[in-house]
SEFIMAR-951630 format. One line per 4 residues: their letters; for each residue x, y, z of C-alpha. Coordinates in steps of 0.5 Angstrom, whole numbers, padded with zeros to 4 digits. Layout:
N
a) X:Y:Z; ... .
//
This chain:
781
make) 0169:0372:-0198; 0176:0372:-0194; 0176:0365:-0196; 0174:0365:-0204 .
arrs) 0179:0371:-0204; 0184:0367:-0202; 0182:0361:-0207; 0183:0367:-0213 .
qale) 0189:0370:-0211; 0192:0363:-0210; 0190:0360:-0217; 0192:0367:-0221 .
yhak) 0199:0366:-0218; 0200:0359:-0221; 0197:0361:-0227; 0199:0367:-0228 .
grpg) 0204:0370:-0234; 0208:0362:-0235; 0204:0358:-0231; 0207:0354:-0225 .
kiev) 0213:0357:-0221; 0219:0354:-0224; 0223:0354:-0231; 0230:0352:-0234 .
iptk) 0234:0357:-0236; 0241:0357:-0240; 0248:0357:-0237; 0250:0358:-0243 .
eakt) 0252:0363:-0248; 0247:0361:-0254; 0246:0367:-0259; 0251:0366:-0264 .
qrdl) 0252:0360:-0270; 0258:0358:-0267; 0254:0358:-0260; 0249:0353:-0262 .
slay) 0254:0349:-0266; 0258:0348:-0260; 0252:0346:-0254; 0249:0342:-0259 .
spgv) 0251:0339:-0266; 0257:0338:-0267; 0261:0341:-0261; 0256:0337:-0256 .
aepc) 0259:0330:-0258; 0266:0332:-0256; 0264:0332:-0248; 0260:0326:-0249 .
keia) 0266:0322:-0252; 0270:0324:-0245; 0263:0322:-0241; 0264:0315:-0244 .
ahke) 0270:0314:-0243; 0270:0316:-0236; 0263:0316:-0232; 0264:0321:-0227 .
nvyk) 0266:0326:-0232; 0258:0327:-0232; 0259:0332:-0226; 0264:0336:-0230 .
ytak) 0260:0337:-0236; 0253:0337:-0235; 0249:0340:-0229; 0248:0333:-0225 .
gnlv) 0253:0335:-0220; 0247:0340:-0218; 0241:0337:-0220; 0236:0334:-0215 .
avis) 0229:0331:-0217; 0223:0332:-0213; 0220:0326:-0214; 0213:0324:-0211 .
ngta) 0206:0320:-0212; 0201:0324:-0209; 0199:0319:-0204; 0201:0324:-0198 .
vlgl) 0200:0331:-0200; 0200:0336:-0195; 0193:0336:-0191; 0191:0333:-0197 .
gdig) 0192:0326:-0198; 0192:0322:-0203; 0191:0326:-0209; 0194:0324:-0214 .
peas) 0201:0325:-0218; 0198:0331:-0223; 0194:0335:-0216; 0201:0333:-0213 .
kpvm) 0205:0337:-0217; 0204:0345:-0215; 0207:0342:-0208; 0213:0339:-0212 .
egkg) 0215:0345:-0215; 0214:0349:-0209; 0219:0345:-0206; 0224:0346:-0212 .
vlfk) 0223:0353:-0210; 0225:0352:-0203; 0232:0348:-0206; 0233:0354:-0211 .
ifad) 0232:0360:-0206; 0236:0357:-0200; 0241:0353:-0203; 0242:0355:-0210 .
idvf) 0240:0348:-0213; 0236:0346:-0219; 0231:0342:-0219; 0227:0338:-0224 .
diev) 0220:0336:-0220; 0217:0329:-0222; 0210:0326:-0221; 0210:0318:-0222 .
nekd) 0203:0315:-0223; 0205:0309:-0219; 0202:0306:-0213; 0206:0299:-0212 .
pvkf) 0212:0301:-0208; 0217:0296:-0212; 0215:0298:-0219; 0215:0305:-0216 .
veiv) 0222:0303:-0214; 0224:0301:-0221; 0223:0308:-0224; 0226:0311:-0220 .
kale) 0233:0307:-0220; 0231:0308:-0228; 0233:0316:-0226; 0240:0316:-0224 .
ptfg) 0244:0318:-0229; 0240:0325:-0230; 0241:0327:-0222; 0246:0329:-0218 .
ginl) 0240:0327:-0211; 0234:0324:-0209; 0229:0328:-0205; 0222:0323:-0204 .
edik) 0217:0327:-0202; 0209:0326:-0199; 0209:0318:-0201; 0204:0315:-0195 .
apec) 0206:0311:-0190; 0208:0305:-0190; 0211:0304:-0197; 0215:0310:-0196 .
fyie) 0220:0307:-0192; 0221:0301:-0196; 0222:0306:-0202; 0227:0310:-0199 .
qelk) 0230:0304:-0196; 0231:0300:-0203; 0233:0307:-0207; 0238:0307:-0201 .
kqlk) 0241:0301:-0203; 0241:0301:-0210; 0243:0308:-0212; 0250:0311:-0212 .
ipvm) 0247:0318:-0210; 0244:0321:-0203; 0237:0319:-0203; 0232:0323:-0197 .
hddq) 0225:0322:-0196; 0224:0329:-0192; 0218:0327:-0190; 0221:0323:-0185 .
hgta) 0229:0326:-0184; 0227:0333:-0183; 0223:0333:-0178; 0227:0329:-0175 .
iisa) 0234:0333:-0175; 0230:0340:-0174; 0227:0337:-0168; 0234:0333:-0167 .
aali) 0238:0340:-0165; 0233:0343:-0162; 0232:0337:-0156; 0239:0338:-0156 .
nale) 0239:0345:-0154; 0233:0345:-0149; 0236:0339:-0145; 0243:0344:-0144 .
lqkk) 0238:0349:-0142; 0234:0344:-0138; 0240:0341:-0135; 0238:0334:-0137 .
kiek) 0241:0329:-0140; 0238:0325:-0146; 0240:0317:-0144; 0236:0318:-0137 .
vrfv) 0230:0323:-0140; 0223:0319:-0140; 0219:0322:-0147; 0212:0321:-0149 .
vnga) 0212:0321:-0156; 0204:0322:-0158; 0204:0320:-0166; 0207:0314:-0170 .
gaaa) 0207:0315:-0177; 0213:0316:-0182; 0215:0323:-0179; 0216:0320:-0171 .
macv) 0219:0314:-0173; 0225:0318:-0176; 0225:0323:-0170; 0225:0318:-0165 .
klyv) 0230:0313:-0168; 0235:0320:-0168; 0234:0320:-0162; 0236:0314:-0160 .
slga) 0242:0316:-0165; 0244:0322:-0160; 0244:0317:-0154; 0236:0317:-0152 .
rhen) 0235:0309:-0150; 0229:0305:-0152; 0226:0304:-0146; 0224:0311:-0144 .
fimf) 0220:0312:-0150; 0212:0311:-0149; 0209:0311:-0155; 0202:0312:-0158 .
dkdg) 0199:0312:-0165; 0191:0313:-0167; 0190:0306:-0164; 0193:0307:-0157 .
vlha) 0200:0306:-0154; 0205:0302:-0158; 0205:0295:-0153; 0208:0288:-0153 .
grtd) 0202:0284:-0155; 0200:0288:-0161; 0201:0284:-0167; 0201:0290:-0172 .
lged) 0207:0293:-0170; 0213:0294:-0176; 0220:0291:-0174; 0222:0298:-0173 .
kkpf) 0216:0300:-0168; 0217:0294:-0164; 0224:0296:-0160; 0219:0303:-0157 .
avks) 0214:0298:-0155; 0211:0297:-0148; 0210:0291:-0144; 0203:0294:-0142 .
pdwt) 0197:0296:-0145; 0194:0300:-0140; 0198:0306:-0141; 0194:0312:-0143 .
lgka) 0196:0319:-0145; 0195:0323:-0139; 0198:0318:-0135; 0204:0317:-0139 .
mena) 0206:0325:-0138; 0206:0324:-0131; 0213:0325:-0129; 0215:0325:-0136 .
dvfl) 0221:0329:-0138; 0219:0330:-0146; 0213:0330:-0150; 0214:0330:-0157 .
glsv) 0207:0331:-0162; 0206:0330:-0169; 0200:0327:-0168; 0192:0332:-0168 .
gnvv) 0191:0338:-0165; 0189:0339:-0158; 0190:0332:-0156; 0195:0335:-0149 .
ttem) 0191:0338:-0143; 0194:0343:-0139; 0193:0339:-0133; 0198:0334:-0137 .
vqgm) 0204:0339:-0137; 0203:0341:-0130; 0204:0334:-0129; 0210:0333:-0132 .
aknp) 0217:0332:-0128; 0221:0339:-0127; 0224:0343:-0133; 0220:0339:-0138 .
ivfa) 0220:0340:-0145; 0214:0341:-0150; 0215:0340:-0158; 0207:0340:-0160 .
manp) 0208:0340:-0168; 0202:0338:-0171; 0200:0343:-0176; 0196:0347:-0176 .
dpei) 0194:0346:-0169; 0199:0344:-0164; 0197:0339:-0160; 0197:0343:-0154 .
tyek) 0197:0351:-0156; 0203:0356:-0154; 0199:0360:-0149; 0197:0354:-0146 .
avaa) 0204:0351:-0145; 0207:0356:-0143; 0202:0359:-0138; 0201:0351:-0135 .
rkdi) 0209:0352:-0133; 0213:0356:-0132; 0219:0352:-0132; 0217:0349:-0139 .
imat) 0220:0350:-0146; 0216:0350:-0152; 0216:0348:-0160; 0212:0348:-0164 .
grsd) 0211:0348:-0172; 0208:0355:-0173; 0213:0361:-0175; 0208:0365:-0170 .
ypnq) 0212:0363:-0164; 0218:0362:-0162; 0222:0356:-0164; 0219:0353:-0169 .
vnnv) 0221:0347:-0172; 0221:0348:-0180; 0224:0344:-0185; 0226:0349:-0189 .
lgfp) 0232:0349:-0184; 0235:0342:-0186; 0234:0339:-0192; 0236:0345:-0198 .
fifr) 0244:0345:-0194; 0244:0337:-0193; 0243:0337:-0200; 0248:0343:-0202 .
gald) 0253:0339:-0197; 0252:0332:-0200; 0251:0335:-0207; 0258:0338:-0207 .
vrat) 0263:0332:-0205; 0259:0328:-0209; 0256:0324:-0203; 0253:0316:-0205 .
qine) 0248:0316:-0199; 0245:0321:-0194; 0248:0317:-0188; 0247:0318:-0181 .
emkl) 0253:0321:-0180; 0251:0326:-0184; 0244:0327:-0182; 0248:0327:-0174 .
aavr) 0253:0334:-0177; 0246:0337:-0179; 0243:0337:-0172; 0249:0339:-0168 .
alae) 0250:0345:-0173; 0245:0348:-0173; 0245:0346:-0165; 0250:0351:-0165 .
laks) 0249:0356:-0170; 0243:0357:-0165; 0248:0359:-0160; 0253:0364:-0164 .
pvpd) 0251:0371:-0163; 0245:0373:-0168; 0246:0377:-0174; 0242:0384:-0174 .
ivnl) 0239:0383:-0181; 0235:0376:-0176; 0232:0381:-0170; 0230:0386:-0176 .
ayne) 0227:0380:-0179; 0223:0378:-0173; 0223:0385:-0170; 0227:0383:-0164 .
ksms) 0232:0388:-0161; 0237:0382:-0159; 0235:0374:-0160; 0240:0370:-0156 .
fgpt) 0240:0363:-0154; 0235:0360:-0149; 0228:0358:-0148; 0225:0361:-0153 .
yiip) 0231:0360:-0158; 0234:0354:-0159; 0235:0353:-0165; 0236:0358:-0171 .
kpld) 0230:0363:-0176; 0230:0360:-0183; 0232:0367:-0185; 0239:0366:-0182 .
prll) 0244:0368:-0187; 0249:0364:-0184; 0245:0357:-0185; 0247:0355:-0192 .
stva) 0255:0356:-0190; 0254:0352:-0182; 0250:0346:-0184; 0253:0345:-0191 .
pava) 0260:0345:-0189; 0258:0340:-0184; 0254:0335:-0188; 0260:0336:-0193 .
kaai) 0265:0334:-0187; 0262:0328:-0185; 0261:0325:-0191; 0268:0325:-0193 .
dsgv) 0269:0323:-0186; 0265:0317:-0186; 0267:0315:-0193; 0261:0317:-0197 .
aqst) 0264:0323:-0201; 0267:0322:-0209; 0270:0329:-0208; 0273:0332:-0203 .
itnw) 0275:0340:-0200; 0281:0342:-0198; 0280:0350:-0197; 0274:0350:-0193 .
days) 0274:0358:-0192; 0274:0358:-0200; 0268:0354:-0200; 0264:0357:-0196 .
veln) 0266:0364:-0198; 0263:0360:-0204; 0257:0358:-0201; 0255:0366:-0199 .
krlg) 0256:0368:-0207; 0251:0363:-0208; 0246:0367:-0206; 0244:0374:-0206 .
ldnq) 0242:0378:-0200; 0236:0380:-0203; 0235:0372:-0204; 0232:0373:-0197 .
lmrv) 0231:0382:-0197; 0224:0382:-0198; 0222:0377:-0194; 0226:0380:-0188 .
ignk) 0222:0387:-0189; 0215:0383:-0190; 0216:0380:-0183; 0219:0386:-0179 .
arkd) 0212:0388:-0182; 0208:0384:-0179; 0211:0385:-0173; 0208:0391:-0172 .
pkrl) 0203:0394:-0178; 0201:0401:-0178; 0196:0404:-0182; 0197:0406:-0189 .
vfae) 0193:0410:-0193; 0192:0408:-0201; 0190:0415:-0204; 0187:0412:-0210 .
adnl) 0183:0406:-0208; 0179:0407:-0214; 0184:0402:-0218; 0183:0395:-0219 .
kilk) 0191:0394:-0217; 0191:0398:-0211; 0184:0394:-0208; 0188:0388:-0210 .
aaqi) 0195:0390:-0206; 0191:0393:-0200; 0187:0386:-0200; 0193:0383:-0199 .
vfee) 0197:0387:-0195; 0191:0386:-0190; 0191:0379:-0190; 0198:0378:-0189 .
gvay) 0198:0382:-0183; 0202:0387:-0185; 0198:0394:-0185; 0192:0397:-0183 .
pill) 0190:0399:-0190; 0185:0405:-0190; 0183:0407:-0197; 0181:0414:-0200 .
gdek) 0176:0415:-0206; 0168:0414:-0209; 0166:0408:-0203; 0160:0406:-0209 .
kirt) 0166:0406:-0215; 0170:0402:-0210; 0166:0397:-0207; 0164:0396:-0214 .
iads) 0170:0394:-0217; 0172:0389:-0211; 0165:0386:-0212; 0167:0385:-0220 .
nsid) 0173:0382:-0219; 0172:0377:-0211; 0176:0382:-0208; 0174:0382:-0200 .
ldgi) 0174:0389:-0197; 0171:0387:-0191; 0174:0391:-0185; 0177:0395:-0189 .
piid) 0175:0402:-0189; 0174:0407:-0194; 0173:0414:-0193; 0171:0419:-0199 .
prsd) 0174:0426:-0198; 0169:0430:-0202; 0163:0426:-0199; 0158:0430:-0194 .
eqee) 0162:0426:-0188; 0168:0429:-0188; 0165:0436:-0188; 0168:0437:-0180 .
krkl) 0175:0433:-0182; 0176:0437:-0188; 0175:0444:-0185; 0180:0441:-0179 .
ygqv) 0186:0439:-0184; 0185:0445:-0188; 0186:0450:-0182; 0192:0446:-0181 .
lfqk) 0195:0447:-0187; 0192:0454:-0188; 0197:0456:-0181; 0203:0452:-0185 .
rqrk) 0202:0456:-0192; 0198:0463:-0190; 0205:0466:-0192; 0206:0461:-0197 .
glnk) 0201:0463:-0203; 0195:0459:-0200; 0189:0463:-0197; 0184:0460:-0193 .
yeay) 0179:0458:-0198; 0184:0455:-0202; 0186:0451:-0197; 0180:0448:-0194 .
kimk) 0178:0447:-0201; 0184:0443:-0203; 0182:0438:-0197; 0178:0435:-0203 .
drny) 0184:0432:-0206; 0185:0425:-0204; 0193:0425:-0204; 0192:0433:-0199 .
fgcm) 0187:0430:-0195; 0192:0423:-0194; 0198:0426:-0193; 0194:0430:-0187 .
mvet) 0192:0424:-0184; 0198:0422:-0184; 0202:0429:-0181; 0195:0429:-0175 .
gdad) 0197:0423:-0174; 0190:0420:-0176; 0194:0414:-0180; 0201:0413:-0181 .
amis) 0204:0412:-0187; 0201:0414:-0194; 0202:0411:-0202; 0199:0415:-0208 .
gltr) 0202:0416:-0215; 0201:0410:-0219; 0195:0414:-0223; 0198:0420:-0223 .
nyde) 0205:0425:-0225; 0211:0424:-0221; 0210:0432:-0218; 0203:0431:-0217 .
tirp) 0204:0427:-0211; 0210:0430:-0208; 0207:0437:-0208; 0202:0435:-0203 .
aiqv) 0207:0431:-0199; 0212:0437:-0198; 0207:0443:-0197; 0204:0438:-0191 .
igte) 0209:0435:-0188; 0215:0437:-0189; 0222:0436:-0189; 0226:0432:-0183 .
egvk) 0230:0437:-0179; 0236:0439:-0182; 0234:0436:-0190; 0234:0442:-0195 .
kiag) 0233:0437:-0201; 0229:0431:-0201; 0231:0426:-0205; 0228:0419:-0208 .
myll) 0232:0412:-0208; 0231:0406:-0211; 0232:0399:-0209; 0234:0394:-0214 .
ltkk) 0234:0386:-0213; 0239:0384:-0218; 0242:0377:-0218; 0249:0380:-0214 .
gplf) 0245:0383:-0208; 0240:0389:-0207; 0243:0395:-0210; 0241:0402:-0208 .
ladt) 0240:0407:-0213; 0239:0415:-0212; 0237:0420:-0214; 0233:0418:-0220 .
tvnf) 0226:0421:-0219; 0227:0429:-0215; 0234:0433:-0216; 0236:0434:-0223 .
npta) 0243:0438:-0223; 0245:0438:-0216; 0251:0441:-0213; 0257:0438:-0210 .
eela) 0253:0441:-0203; 0246:0437:-0205; 0249:0431:-0208; 0254:0430:-0201 .
ditl) 0246:0431:-0197; 0243:0426:-0201; 0249:0421:-0201; 0248:0421:-0193 .
mvak) 0241:0421:-0193; 0241:0414:-0198; 0246:0411:-0193; 0242:0413:-0187 .
evrn) 0236:0409:-0190; 0241:0403:-0193; 0242:0402:-0186; 0235:0402:-0184 .
fnit) 0235:0395:-0188; 0240:0393:-0184; 0245:0393:-0189; 0252:0396:-0189 .
pria) 0252:0402:-0194; 0258:0402:-0200; 0258:0407:-0203; 0260:0408:-0211 .
mlsy) 0259:0415:-0213; 0259:0415:-0220; 0261:0419:-0226; 0264:0418:-0233 .
snfg) 0270:0419:-0230; 0275:0416:-0226; 0278:0419:-0220; 0281:0425:-0224 .
ssas) 0281:0423:-0231; 0277:0428:-0233; 0278:0436:-0231; 0271:0437:-0233 .
peak) 0267:0441:-0228; 0261:0436:-0228; 0266:0430:-0225; 0270:0435:-0220 .
lvae) 0263:0436:-0217; 0263:0428:-0216; 0270:0428:-0213; 0268:0435:-0209 .
arri) 0261:0431:-0206; 0265:0426:-0204; 0269:0430:-0200; 0264:0433:-0197 .
vker) 0261:0426:-0195; 0267:0424:-0192; 0268:0430:-0188; 0262:0430:-0184 .
npsl) 0262:0422:-0184; 0269:0419:-0185; 0267:0413:-0183; 0262:0412:-0188 .
vvdg) 0265:0407:-0194; 0264:0411:-0201; 0269:0413:-0207; 0269:0417:-0213 .
emqa) 0269:0420:-0218; 0269:0413:-0221; 0265:0409:-0227; 0259:0404:-0226 .
siaf) 0263:0400:-0229; 0269:0400:-0224; 0265:0400:-0219; 0264:0393:-0220 .
nkei) 0270:0390:-0222; 0274:0389:-0217; 0280:0386:-0221; 0281:0392:-0226 .
lken) 0279:0396:-0219; 0284:0393:-0215; 0289:0393:-0220; 0289:0401:-0223 .
ypfs) 0286:0404:-0216; 0289:0400:-0211; 0288:0406:-0206; 0280:0406:-0207 .
elvd) 0276:0405:-0201; 0272:0400:-0205; 0277:0395:-0206; 0275:0388:-0205 .
edvn) 0268:0391:-0203; 0262:0389:-0205; 0259:0396:-0208; 0251:0396:-0206 .
tlif) 0249:0404:-0206; 0250:0408:-0213; 0250:0416:-0212; 0249:0419:-0219 .
pnla) 0251:0425:-0221; 0244:0427:-0224; 0237:0425:-0225; 0238:0424:-0232 .
agnv) 0243:0419:-0230; 0239:0416:-0224; 0233:0416:-0228; 0235:0413:-0234 .
aynl) 0240:0407:-0230; 0235:0404:-0226; 0230:0404:-0231; 0235:0400:-0236 .
lkev) 0237:0395:-0231; 0230:0394:-0229; 0228:0393:-0236; 0234:0390:-0239 .
ggad) 0237:0387:-0233; 0231:0384:-0231; 0231:0387:-0223; 0226:0388:-0219 .
aigp) 0225:0394:-0217; 0222:0397:-0210; 0220:0405:-0211; 0221:0411:-0211 .
illg) 0223:0411:-0204; 0222:0418:-0202; 0228:0420:-0197; 0228:0426:-0192 .
mkkp) 0221:0426:-0190; 0218:0429:-0184; 0213:0423:-0184; 0213:0417:-0188 .
vhvl) 0209:0418:-0196; 0212:0414:-0201; 0210:0415:-0209; 0210:0410:-0214 .
qlgs) 0212:0410:-0221; 0206:0410:-0225; 0203:0403:-0227; 0207:0399:-0221 .
svrs) 0204:0393:-0221; 0200:0389:-0216; 0207:0386:-0213; 0211:0393:-0213 .
ifnm) 0205:0396:-0209; 0205:0390:-0204; 0213:0392:-0204; 0212:0399:-0203 .
alva) 0207:0398:-0197; 0212:0394:-0194; 0217:0400:-0194; 0213:0405:-0193 .
vida) 0210:0402:-0186; 0218:0400:-0184; 0219:0407:-0184; 0213:0408:-0180 .
qikc) 0215:0403:-0175; 0222:0408:-0175; 0219:0415:-0175; 0213:0413:-0171 .
skta) 0214:0415:-0164; 0214:0411:-0158; 0209:0413:-0155; 0204:0412:-0160 .
taei) 0206:0405:-0161; 0206:0403:-0154; 0198:0405:-0153; 0197:0398:-0158 .
vtks) 0196:0393:-0153; 0195:0387:-0158; 0192:0388:-0165; 0184:0386:-0164 .
kwwk) 0185:0392:-0159; 0188:0396:-0164; 0184:0394:-0170; 0177:0395:-0165 .
kfqn) 0180:0402:-0164; 0183:0404:-0171; 0176:0403:-0173; 0172:0407:-0169 .
vsrd) 0178:0413:-0170; 0176:0411:-0178; 0169:0412:-0177; 0170:0419:-0174 .
i) 0174:0421:-0180 .
//
């Protein structure tokens, strides 16, 4: 059932809305007749003539310089084998997405119906005028070697077969650092390599470029050891062939320094690892099952450094650490190829980056207090925002120094700034939040579980491992909806607050509520009766510790959801009024907006309270708040009470927190126009700052603004996020999408991680034990 549900979700993801994962978006205005006459006839003739006169002008007047072709014939797709060019297209589109989100490189994916390597080369060669670079993908060996070699000879643009060189570059960076930590020299260490395909051969060749010696390798393929007597070895493998055919993997591993696996799972035993030399290095990179599991390897040797291809263990060798940034650097200097010097530059840049202090946002993403260079951190994490501005310049410099660049970069600092501006932080923010939630999932109540969207989101939440969902509602109705939509609820508890089974729990919850509200207009009978309401019941689960967080509001008015939260849970100590905040993921980065949902016309004191609550929440996302307090006037240009209120609120904020970067009152346009702000208001704290937080003078302004940005501006909205609650309860916007519900679930889990006591968390030894315990608690409820 679970497998079928995931299959259904994957097919829906690729098919819904506009089919596929990529589209072409115009980069110039094309609205008026004048625009169209410039974009096409007759204006387009002018750049055509310029390019005809000087061919290199194609980089000036077209997208060629930022356009990479991802090309495959579908003969070696993922773990699927030769499935053909059409079936490979979803993978190639996915590769294009990675190029875009990690390095802002545009991609056309091209699936070629040709297996003859000579003809394949001719086809790709004919495409050269269109592209700035070629990324070959999922082409089987040995044809892939010939294809890449010939294209590199015949084309004047960079060509790389990522299946070969990506793994080689990333693993080489990891190897450099592992050798340093283990105090070994690459020219002296003995290597055992299991696998001799495209990726493995690229790895060993690159290791040789770094100083490893051919005679120190023993390599195996499916037919056994590579030895001099074999007649099936190509020219690239012969230098690694040993003299004797008698080698077995177990024998070769004795006293070996480094094991490299690019083969199949579970072929290396604990005894083999125990027989390796002192301070061994094991890179077991078969996926999904490595040649030896991480647990077995580290249990076998305390002095081991271990890497795999998996994200759930330290030291993941992931190709996304390489190809986006390598092509970025190559494109930016119009390199004619990706040569050995450029690959080695990427290797060294990655290795050095792992030694520098890890940014807080990376620690946040992987739920670590402070990652630092060592046996479990020998290579950067894929979500490290420094990768683009570290690897791309190193590759570009190597291209210039080795003479393959057709343009140069003179101001490297400016280039790094430009690279960082290409990608807004939102490009990785949700991935960071998702990773953090996954490290410490919490019990999350969905109060409206008799809704298809909620059930889809709950299933995704559970399968992604970011939370343990609890569904509230009529079990028969919920299961009917789930079954009719192929939603797998196996292992997810369903609780009906109205059922007879919950009578004792309703009495307990009612008594707790009565004690809270007995002098606030609620009698004992009403307190018990109201517990049949799922919002009250869910809030009480959070309040009593039977759950960690709750989400509701998809089908109810805002006040119907927020009232139970306030009455049952209440506000944090020192908080007079709660507030609502939206997180908008825009092309310029994340924007936090408040108050957008709760306070109609706050006083200056209340607006200051809201600002300080928002600043605290922004920091929880590991982002430094830079706050603009908005109005229709600029720094006293209007003497109206409304403008003065915002100015007074800002004064109070600075009085309470002098170090906070905040200014106002100011117009929204001024907050984002650095030139106008610097020229006209040079005294402002926000000069040369990138504003990421907006405080609105009243609810109307905030609500209108976020809805406009969401619907017209195309920003993804997450919220409303309730601020000031003692425990995590969050309210969905009426009619939220499944994706919005999932994103809100992530926010709720992060909120619960912050607010849950360390003692309660410490009781959870492992996820499996925790889940078993949780299921028992749920049955009791």
